[in-house]
Steps between C-alpha positions, in 0.01 A plus 500: 500500500288815533608839629396426857695175505804678360496768769464785249547857616507823303726802549436758223615313186709243687341163576649243734423129491597257771506161328284231655584216261829390347608379159314749280675716242506861606334632181210256550476602866466865409233431235300282741522739791465845342168520316612793285810321368530253213788254484657690208478825697660326800787383281555854372519630857752229583710590195491867604625419850174605664464178703711413805518150649618524860656837418681387184386563139312192384511316169186373329601134536573527874288275718372615835498319834261531792589808704670685212416869470431639154485876450352637178520862385213571265511793257240767564203465266472771238168686538273471197323830424128463429397696192137532388469366146211529256472129425194309376282420801171310478289610795220259594376681812599821679379724782657715772625196695623247250575424138477165324696457178531225242878457482640410162729205458868602508457795738690489831292615799757719680857622436785267589859452383485437128153656476549858615204641305220402265323327788141502617601728789638755253169490311296531822704802609415673172132407522442557874756768581564513874185299575668168586549350845845510657481172691672307221811718534669738259542238226152348527250784558143369501599140431294255709591182312705409195481280194795377295630690199379239249165455678216722382182607673339682789692677775372743765697797633411722796473877477533563873629326812150428631414300188841332497465372856146375436596318180805347667277367778268349238795329337595355837150370583431392137194723452700654214576220258608455140405249234740421217474307177796312359602235251689214661697219342352150499152365565353493851346181636246694707288805422608693809703497815713692749876533532588567863880511510731758662697726267835663572821610335675223305787366712755535218361741237398812692314642198250214511240384747431139593273271699709461813472470877807717549446874555158472336146626553168316459360516146163376374376497139157369396479393135231389256520371144322710237602315182726215404722472192728224378806611695378804694219604734326835543455551875358747750692568825374679810767619738435456870847640571721721287858377503754596235454286186242293692292366211808432288676314782192306611404384151858393428507311832209278391650433157313767304726804446344790315539521125787734410646511851873470442582525871285218635420311180641454150817707440396601145192690374184295441227582248681822415484623860806596704383544858214339688143495366336645811233770534350653816141496382295576812551722804260481796523752784295704746526872440695637800273800551151408373504129590373419150606167352696562180525209257709606201584296193741532210458324164768261382764703313598442139816302581297254710233459231773445239647220712160334532448521124836333440398211724214419262147392594472386864441132567249599768378809685351554846232759555642794697207492743577136568865588555399756761317245715 
């Protein structure tokens, strides 16, 4: 059941849900309906008496019936101050409109609960000063798109609102696109293909994404094999869309989760790597002011090369030019 089906309305920090289906536990209902709430967080609100079921404090094991009214009082979010920090920042391209950086593995893109500083945004604020667009909001100045903490590679940020709007339009019409390289588990039967499956929030674990028809958005990933090993494959992925965790979810959905991905693949580190082996290697965009086509590349980082060396000699390789066709 999505928010529209539930009859969701917002009044400051109070949210009201009119139940459309019966039989579901109230903590699961809250996690499914409120995108910002995990099931554990819902249970804490229930324990603190912040959830009313038909006007009476609810318990986490209560089950709802069609027509029930659930009222949730959410605590006000604590603002996270943005502080410029002199952090290592590898700049690949920069002018008055935009900056492209090669993000290091392990760096979070913007501040969030649990990661209040030490982020790419903190580094950009130090490097660019006030020259970042405001469209992304106070917590995400300049940020046009994101990549996961344990994913390395190229990311573009906008220095003004004009550039931000233009780059966002390019993301929408796919004239701005990204090419990643990854190591996936298993051996592929074909040398290339496309995964065209919608991606949305996992119906139970709100911290994960999943291939699902429910509350999802279209997602398309084109992949090619670069080299094959005994139990792994080095692949190239071009994103047609940019959903959260898209490559990780899509590869896992076809039986080839990324090496080291403990969320969508093996729960323990593989080949000495904790976190997915995934690098944003290419960034293609049209400069918002000059109209020039920018095609930027980033070499494979040391951690990625170390993984490849641990896999041993490849059983076969495919020429990169062939992979591009």
